[in-house]
C-alpha positions in Angstrom: 1.3 28.7 -115.6 1.3 24.9 -116.4 -1.8 23.6 -117.8 -2.8 20.2 -115.8 -4.7 17.4 -117.4 -8.0 16.9 -115.8 -10.8 14.8 -115.4 -14.4 15.9 -114.8 -18.0 14.5 -114.0 -21.2 15.1 -112.4 -21.5 14.4 -108.6 -24.3 14.6 -106.1 -23.5 17.0 -103.1 -25.5 16.1 -100.0 -27.1 18.8 -98.0 -29.6 17.4 -95.6 -32.4 15.7 -97.7 -31.4 17.6 -100.7 -29.1 16.2 -103.3 -27.4 19.0 -105.3 -26.3 18.5 -108.9 -22.7 19.6 -109.2 -20.0 19.5 -111.9 -16.5 18.6 -110.5 -13.2 19.0 -112.2 -9.9 18.1 -110.9 -6.1 17.6 -112.0 -5.4 13.9 -112.8 -2.1 14.3 -111.1 -1.2 13.0 -107.7 -1.2 15.5 -104.8 -3.5 18.0 -103.0 -5.0 21.2 -104.6 -6.7 24.0 -103.4 -10.6 23.8 -103.8 -12.7 26.5 -105.6 -16.5 26.8 -105.8 -17.8 28.1 -109.1 -21.2 29.9 -109.0 -23.3 29.9 -112.1 -25.0 32.7 -114.0 -28.7 32.9 -114.2 -28.6 29.9 -117.0 -27.8 27.0 -114.7 -24.5 24.9 -114.8 -24.6 25.2 -118.6 -21.6 24.4 -121.0 -20.0 27.7 -120.3 -19.8 27.3 -116.7 -18.6 23.6 -117.1 -15.9 25.2 -119.2 -15.0 27.6 -116.6 -14.8 24.8 -113.9 -12.6 22.7 -116.2 -10.3 25.7 -116.9 -9.9 26.4 -113.2 -8.9 22.8 -112.7 -6.3 22.9 -115.6 -4.7 25.6 -113.6 -4.2 23.4 -110.4 -7.3 23.4 -108.7 -10.3 21.0 -107.8 -13.3 23.2 -108.7 -16.9 22.4 -108.4 -20.0 24.1 -109.7 -23.2 23.3 -107.7 -26.5 24.0 -109.3 -27.7 26.8 -107.2 -31.3 26.3 -108.7 -31.5 22.7 -107.6 -34.4 23.4 -105.1 -36.3 25.3 -107.9 -35.5 23.5 -111.2 -33.4 20.4 -111.1 -31.3 20.0 -114.3 -31.9 23.3 -115.4 -29.7 24.5 -118.2 -30.2 27.3 -120.6 -28.6 29.4 -123.4 -28.8 33.0 -123.8 -32.0 33.9 -125.7 -34.5 36.5 -124.5 -36.7 33.4 -123.4 -33.7 32.0 -121.6 -32.9 35.1 -120.0 -36.6 35.6 -118.8 -36.8 32.1 -117.3 -33.4 32.3 -115.6 -34.5 35.7 -114.0 -37.7 34.0 -112.7 -35.7 31.4 -110.9 -33.3 33.9 -109.4 -36.2 35.9 -107.9 -37.2 32.7 -106.0 -33.7 32.0 -104.5 -33.1 32.8 -100.7 -29.9 34.0 -99.3 -29.9 31.5 -96.5 -30.7 28.5 -98.9 -27.9 29.8 -101.4 -25.5 29.9 -98.4 -26.3 26.5 -97.1 -26.0 24.7 -100.7 -22.6 26.4 -101.2 -21.6 25.5 -97.6 -22.4 22.1 -98.6 -20.5 22.2 -101.7 -17.4 23.5 -99.6 -17.8 20.5 -97.4 -18.0 18.2 -100.2 -14.7 19.7 -101.6 -13.1 19.4 -98.2 -14.0 15.7 -98.2 -12.1 14.8 -101.2 -8.6 13.4 -100.7 -7.1 15.7 -103.6 -8.2 18.9 -101.9 -5.9 20.9 -99.7 -6.8 22.0 -96.0 -7.4 25.4 -95.5 -9.6 27.9 -97.0 -11.2 27.6 -100.3 -11.7 30.1 -103.2 -15.1 31.0 -105.0 -15.9 32.6 -108.1 -19.1 33.7 -109.6 -20.5 35.5 -112.7 -23.9 37.5 -113.2 -26.2 36.5 -110.6 -23.4 34.3 -109.4 -21.3 37.3 -108.9 -23.8 38.5 -106.6 -24.1 35.2 -104.8 -20.4 34.9 -104.6 -20.3 38.3 -102.5 -22.7 36.5 -100.3 -20.5 33.2 -100.2 -17.6 35.5 -99.2 -19.1 35.6 -95.8 -18.7 32.0 -95.2 -15.8 31.4 -92.8 -14.2 28.7 -95.2 -13.9 31.3 -98.2 -10.4 32.7 -98.3 -10.8 34.3 -101.8 -13.7 35.5 -103.8 -13.9 36.7 -107.4 -17.1 38.5 -108.2 -17.9 39.1 -111.7 -20.5 41.8 -112.6 -22.8 40.8 -109.7 -26.1 43.1 -110.1 -28.0 44.4 -107.2 -25.4 43.7 -104.3 -25.9 47.4 -103.1 -29.8 47.2 -103.4 -31.3 43.8 -102.8 -30.6 40.4 -101.1 -32.1 37.1 -102.6 -35.3 36.4 -100.6 -35.6 39.9 -99.1 -34.2 41.7 -96.3 -31.2 44.2 -96.1 -29.3 44.3 -99.4 -26.2 42.0 -99.4 -23.9 45.0 -99.0 -24.8 45.2 -95.5 -23.2 41.7 -95.0 -19.8 43.2 -95.8 -18.4 43.2 -92.1 -18.9 39.5 -92.4 -16.3 38.9 -95.1 -13.0 37.5 -93.7 -10.9 36.5 -97.0 -9.9 38.7 -99.9 -12.5 39.8 -102.6 -12.0 40.8 -106.0 -14.6 42.4 -108.1 -14.9 42.9 -111.7 -17.1 45.4 -113.4 -17.6 46.8 -117.0 -18.2 50.4 -117.0 -20.9 50.1 -119.8 -22.9 47.6 -117.9 -26.4 48.7 -118.0 -27.5 46.4 -115.2 -25.0 47.9 -112.5 -25.0 51.7 -112.2 -21.5 53.1 -111.8 -22.6 54.6 -108.3 -23.4 51.0 -106.9 -19.7 49.9 -107.7 -18.6 52.8 -105.8 -20.8 51.8 -102.9 -19.5 48.5 -103.0 -15.8 49.5 -102.9 -16.7 52.2 -100.2 -18.3 49.3 -97.9 -15.1 47.3 -98.5 -12.9 50.0 -97.5 -15.0 51.1 -94.5 -14.6 47.5 -92.9 -11.0 47.0 -93.9 -11.8 44.0 -96.0 -8.8 43.2 -98.5 -10.0 43.7 -101.7 -9.5 45.1 -105.3 -12.2 46.6 -107.6 -11.4 46.4 -111.3 -13.3 48.7 -113.8 -13.1 48.1 -117.2 -14.1 51.2 -119.4 -14.9 49.2 -122.7 -16.9 46.3 -121.2 -20.4 45.6 -120.5 -22.3 43.0 -118.9 -21.1 39.4 -119.2 -17.8 40.5 -120.9 -16.0 37.1 -119.4 -18.4 34.7 -121.3 -17.2 33.8 -124.9 -20.9 32.5 -125.6 -22.4 35.9 -125.1 -22.4 39.0 -127.4 -20.9 41.0 -124.5 -17.7 39.1 -124.5 -14.4 41.3 -124.6 -11.6 39.0 -125.1 -8.8 41.3 -123.9 -10.8 42.3 -121.0 -11.6 38.7 -120.1 -7.9 37.8 -120.4 -6.9 40.6 -117.9 -9.6 39.7 -115.5 -8.6 36.1 -115.5 -4.9 37.1 -114.6 -6.1 38.7 -111.7 -8.2 35.8 -110.7 -5.0 33.6 -110.8 -3.0 36.3 -108.8 -5.8 36.1 -106.3 -6.0 32.3 -105.9 -2.1 32.0 -105.9 -1.7 34.5 -103.0 -4.8 33.3 -100.8 -5.3 29.5 -101.4 
């Protein structure tokens, strides 16, 4: 797959009175490209998420990573220390599904307003808590392809309360790929099976990828859980998903 020269910068995404910080990356070449929303881990739109956004742009997409903690902690960005994890989880626990969906919808609208973005459906990819939020975002009608990486709690809770996110599976209209490490202590194996069963029950186009030798965070090269060969395989499936659906 050709690697595109890109440009990237921070932008402001309007959502009513809220201005959402977002990192935008796109090919410098002329033409129109599919849009992709990148959803952060609990650590904010940090260096790793910016690198992911740039990587997606290098593969021929216009990618945007909105700060999903904008309402709680503007400018928040953290590393991976125990203190960072504790703080990131505090913010996660204050998020609400409908606000998250509203903010991601605003990021999609921003993408679609750009001359370089093709018409039609957009992609979505999220990691860690962002993997959970990506599953939520898959219910938005504009989302044609979703890659959800090790999103914990999909079968057991929903941000802000109410029935767990898995109960929204009937609203998913596009194709969803989900990626899990079988050594992930945050996601019991039976919950992965529950997600797969829900997608099957509602005839949602999907694939579930289970990696025997991976734990949580296996795609992040800045975390101890990084597994290079598993991450490479997962990314190959992401490109396959985006090529076929966007």
